[in-house]
C-alpha positions as CSV (number, residue, x, y, z in Angstrom):
1,M,146.4,24.2,138.7
2,H,143.4,23.7,140.9
3,K,140.0,22.5,139.6
4,P,136.6,22.6,141.3
5,L,135.8,19.6,143.4
6,L,132.2,20.5,143.9
7,I,129.5,22.7,142.5
8,Q,126.5,22.6,144.8
9,Y,126.2,19.1,146.1
10,F,127.6,17.0,143.3
11,L,130.5,16.0,145.4
12,H,128.1,14.0,147.6
13,I,126.8,12.2,144.6
14,L,130.2,11.4,143.2
15,L,131.3,10.2,146.6
16,A,128.3,7.9,146.9
17,C,128.9,6.5,143.4
18,S,132.6,6.0,144.2
19,L,131.9,4.1,147.4
20,Q,129.5,1.8,145.6
21,I,132.0,1.1,142.8
22,H,135.0,0.4,145.0
23,F,133.3,-1.1,148.1
24,P,130.7,-3.7,147.0
25,L,129.8,-4.4,150.6
26,L,128.3,-1.0,150.9
27,H,125.7,-1.8,148.2
28,A,123.3,-3.2,150.8
29,Q,123.6,-0.1,152.9
30,E,121.4,3.0,152.4
31,I,123.4,6.0,151.4
32,S,121.7,9.3,152.0
33,V,122.5,12.2,149.7
34,R,121.4,15.6,150.8
35,P,122.2,19.2,149.6
36,I,124.8,21.1,151.5
37,P,123.0,23.1,154.3
38,M,122.6,26.8,153.8
39,L,124.2,26.7,150.4
40,D,122.5,30.0,149.5
41,K,124.5,31.8,152.2
42,L,127.8,31.0,150.6
43,P,129.4,33.8,148.5
44,V,129.4,31.4,145.5
45,K,128.2,27.9,145.0
46,A,131.5,26.6,143.6
47,I,133.3,24.8,146.5
48,H,136.9,23.8,146.1
49,R,137.6,22.3,149.5
50,I,135.6,20.9,152.4
51,F,137.2,20.3,155.8
52,Q,135.9,19.4,159.2
53,D,138.0,20.6,162.2
54,S,138.5,18.9,165.6
55,E,135.6,20.9,167.1
56,G,133.2,19.8,164.4
57,Y,133.0,23.0,162.4
58,I,132.7,22.5,158.6
59,W,134.9,24.7,156.5
60,Y,134.3,25.4,152.8
61,G,137.0,26.7,150.6
62,T,135.2,28.6,147.8
63,F,136.3,30.6,144.8
64,D,135.3,33.7,146.8
65,G,136.3,33.2,150.4
66,L,136.7,30.9,153.3
67,C,133.4,29.9,154.9
68,R,132.6,28.2,158.3
69,Y,129.4,26.4,159.1
70,D,128.6,25.9,162.8
71,G,125.4,24.0,162.3
72,Y,123.3,27.2,162.5
73,D,124.9,29.8,160.2
74,I,127.6,30.5,157.7
75,K,130.4,32.9,158.5
76,V,132.5,34.2,155.5
77,Y,136.1,35.3,155.6
78,R,137.1,37.3,152.5
79,S,138.3,40.6,151.2
80,D,135.4,42.9,150.2
81,L,134.6,46.6,150.1
82,S,134.4,46.7,153.9
83,N,137.7,44.8,154.4
84,P,139.6,45.0,151.2
85,N,143.0,43.9,152.6
86,L,142.0,40.8,154.5
87,L,143.2,38.4,151.8
88,A,145.4,38.9,148.8
89,S,143.1,36.4,147.0
90,N,139.6,35.0,147.8
91,Y,140.2,31.8,145.9
92,I,140.7,29.2,148.7
93,T,142.9,26.3,147.6
94,Y,143.5,24.2,150.8
95,I,142.4,24.0,154.4
96,A,144.0,22.3,157.4
97,E,144.1,22.5,161.2
98,D,147.3,22.6,163.4
99,H,147.7,21.1,166.9
100,E,146.7,24.3,168.5
101,K,143.4,24.2,166.6
102,K,144.2,27.1,164.4
103,I,143.0,26.9,160.8
104,W,145.6,27.1,158.1
105,F,144.3,27.9,154.6
106,G,145.9,28.6,151.3
107,T,144.9,30.8,148.4
108,T,146.1,31.4,144.9
109,N,148.1,34.2,146.3
110,G,149.3,33.4,149.8
111,L,149.1,31.4,153.0
112,Y,147.1,32.3,156.2
113,T,146.2,31.2,159.6
114,L,142.9,31.8,161.4
115,D,142.7,31.9,165.2
116,K,139.2,30.6,166.0
117,S,139.3,32.1,169.5
118,T,140.1,35.6,168.4
119,Q,138.9,35.5,164.7
120,Q,142.2,37.0,163.7
121,I,143.7,36.2,160.3
122,K,147.5,36.2,160.0
123,T,149.5,36.2,156.8
124,I,152.3,33.6,156.8
125,P,155.2,34.8,154.6
126,L,156.3,32.6,151.8
127,E,159.8,34.0,151.4
128,G,161.6,33.2,148.2
129,S,158.4,32.0,146.4
130,Q,157.8,33.5,143.0
131,D,154.4,31.8,142.8
132,P,152.5,31.9,146.2
133,N,149.7,29.7,144.9
134,V,149.3,27.2,147.8
135,F,148.9,23.7,146.4
136,S,148.6,21.7,149.7
137,I,148.9,21.9,153.4
138,N,149.9,18.9,155.6
139,V,150.3,18.7,159.4
140,T,152.6,16.0,160.8
141,R,152.7,14.4,164.3
142,D,155.4,16.7,165.5
143,G,153.1,19.7,165.0
144,T,154.8,21.2,162.1
145,I,152.9,22.4,159.1
146,W,154.0,21.7,155.5
147,A,152.8,24.1,152.8
148,S,153.6,23.5,149.2
149,V,153.8,26.1,146.4
150,P,155.3,25.6,143.0
151,G,159.0,24.9,143.4
152,I,159.2,25.1,147.3
153,L,157.9,23.0,150.2
154,F,157.8,25.2,153.4
155,R,157.8,23.8,156.9
156,F,156.4,26.0,159.7
157,R,155.8,25.8,163.5
158,T,152.3,26.5,164.8
159,D,153.3,30.1,165.5
160,G,154.0,30.7,161.9
161,S,157.8,30.7,162.2
162,L,159.8,29.0,159.5
163,V,161.5,25.7,160.2
164,G,162.9,25.2,156.7
165,K,162.1,25.3,153.0
166,Y,163.0,22.7,150.4
167,K,163.3,22.9,146.7
168,T,160.8,20.8,144.8
169,E,161.8,20.5,141.2
170,Y,161.8,17.8,138.5
171,N,163.9,18.3,135.3
172,Q,164.5,21.9,136.5
173,A,160.7,22.6,136.4
174,P,159.0,23.6,139.7
175,Q,156.7,21.0,141.2
176,C,154.3,20.8,144.1
177,A,153.8,18.3,147.0
178,Y,150.6,16.3,146.8
179,I,151.0,14.9,150.3
180,V,153.5,14.7,153.2
181,Y,152.8,11.3,154.7
182,E,154.1,10.0,158.0
183,T,154.6,6.3,158.4
184,P,154.0,4.5,161.7
185,N,157.7,4.5,162.4
186,G,158.0,8.2,161.8
187,D,159.4,8.3,158.3
188,L,158.2,11.2,156.1
189,L,157.2,10.3,152.5
190,I,156.6,13.2,150.2
191,S,154.8,12.8,146.8
192,L,155.6,15.5,144.2
193,T,153.7,16.3,141.0
194,Y,155.1,14.4,138.0
195,S,158.1,13.4,140.1
196,G,157.2,10.4,142.2
197,M,157.7,9.6,145.9
198,F,160.5,10.8,148.0
199,K,161.7,10.2,151.6
200,F,162.6,13.2,153.7
201,D,166.0,12.8,155.4
202,Q,165.3,14.5,158.8
203,Q,169.1,14.7,159.5
204,G,170.3,16.1,156.3
205,H,167.0,17.8,155.4
206,T,167.0,16.5,151.9
207,L,164.6,14.6,149.6
208,T,165.8,11.3,148.2
209,P,163.8,9.1,145.7
210,Y,161.9,6.5,147.6
211,F,160.1,4.6,144.8
212,P,161.7,5.8,141.6
213,D,159.8,4.6,138.5
214,P,159.3,6.7,135.4
215,D,155.9,5.1,134.8
216,Y,154.6,6.1,138.3
217,R,155.3,9.8,138.9
218,C,151.8,11.1,139.9
219,I,151.0,9.8,143.4
220,E,148.2,11.8,145.0
221,R,147.5,9.5,148.0
222,I,149.6,7.3,150.2
223,I,148.0,4.8,152.7
224,W,149.5,2.4,155.2
225,M,148.1,-1.2,155.0
226,K,148.5,-2.9,158.3
227,H,147.7,-6.4,157.1
228,T,150.6,-6.3,154.7
229,N,152.9,-3.9,156.6
230,A,153.3,-2.0,153.3
231,I,152.6,1.3,151.8
232,G,149.8,1.7,149.2
233,S,150.1,4.5,146.7
234,G,147.4,5.4,144.3
235,L,148.4,5.5,140.7
236,G,145.4,6.1,138.5
237,K,143.8,2.8,137.5
238,E,146.4,0.8,139.4
239,E,147.5,0.6,143.0
240,S,151.2,0.1,143.7
241,Y,152.2,-1.7,146.9
242,V,155.6,-0.7,148.2
243,S,157.3,-2.4,151.1
244,T,160.7,-2.0,152.7
245,R,162.0,-5.1,150.9
246,K,160.3,-5.1,147.5
247,A,157.8,-3.3,145.3
248,K,155.1,-4.8,143.1
249,T,152.1,-3.6,141.2
250,R,148.7,-5.2,141.3
251,K,146.5,-4.2,138.4
252,N,142.7,-3.6,138.7
253,A,143.0,-2.8,142.4
254,M,141.0,-0.1,144.0
255,S,142.0,3.2,142.4
256,L,142.4,6.6,144.0
257,N,141.9,9.9,142.2
258,L,145.2,10.9,140.7
259,C,146.4,13.2,138.0
260,P,147.1,11.6,134.6
261,R,150.5,10.3,133.8
262,L,152.6,12.3,131.4
């Protein structure tokens, strides 16, 4: 399900190229591309996620452990011979930070929190999940953490207690949440793989189709455009603008990286 986003420093090169393609005004600016610092101290050079927390630490999710770079050294969190039961899987799939500055990270076999002050790692139970492969982790303004695995979207408090869990299926097939997006007025929009965009009903705790269209079912990113008071959702080579009154598609707009349509 998850593919490498970076081997060594190629992500920097791809990002620089992407910026120059999509933002012509940046052509006149100098873009410096440098190797990732202390790459040789990572357990592997295949990096799946890069995340910077509120304190400035850089976190790398690799295929063989979670790594923290503090500007001076690399610290690795993983199961090994000296600590074989730390993680059920060393393949890190996602990294986020909650409002209490704890690091939440997913693996192909479970969800965890890391308390930076104590260095303690805690397993977060994914009750009812038949496939604990964490696809995404999102944190909303109310402080709750949304973790997606195939078929279920979990909602947790910062202490790890469960708020609720919601079935994510399309045509009876389990799906995952790309993103849980919070609009300026507090609405929660959730994009599911191969299923489109949904609005979360916070009263009834249900998902209802928000932008149903069979041609646009893979929406990996949602952005709020202040100048039009509308929602922009990335759809491969197109960008769809969805407002509260109408929806329209503008071709050849700036694209965002999305999965291919079925």
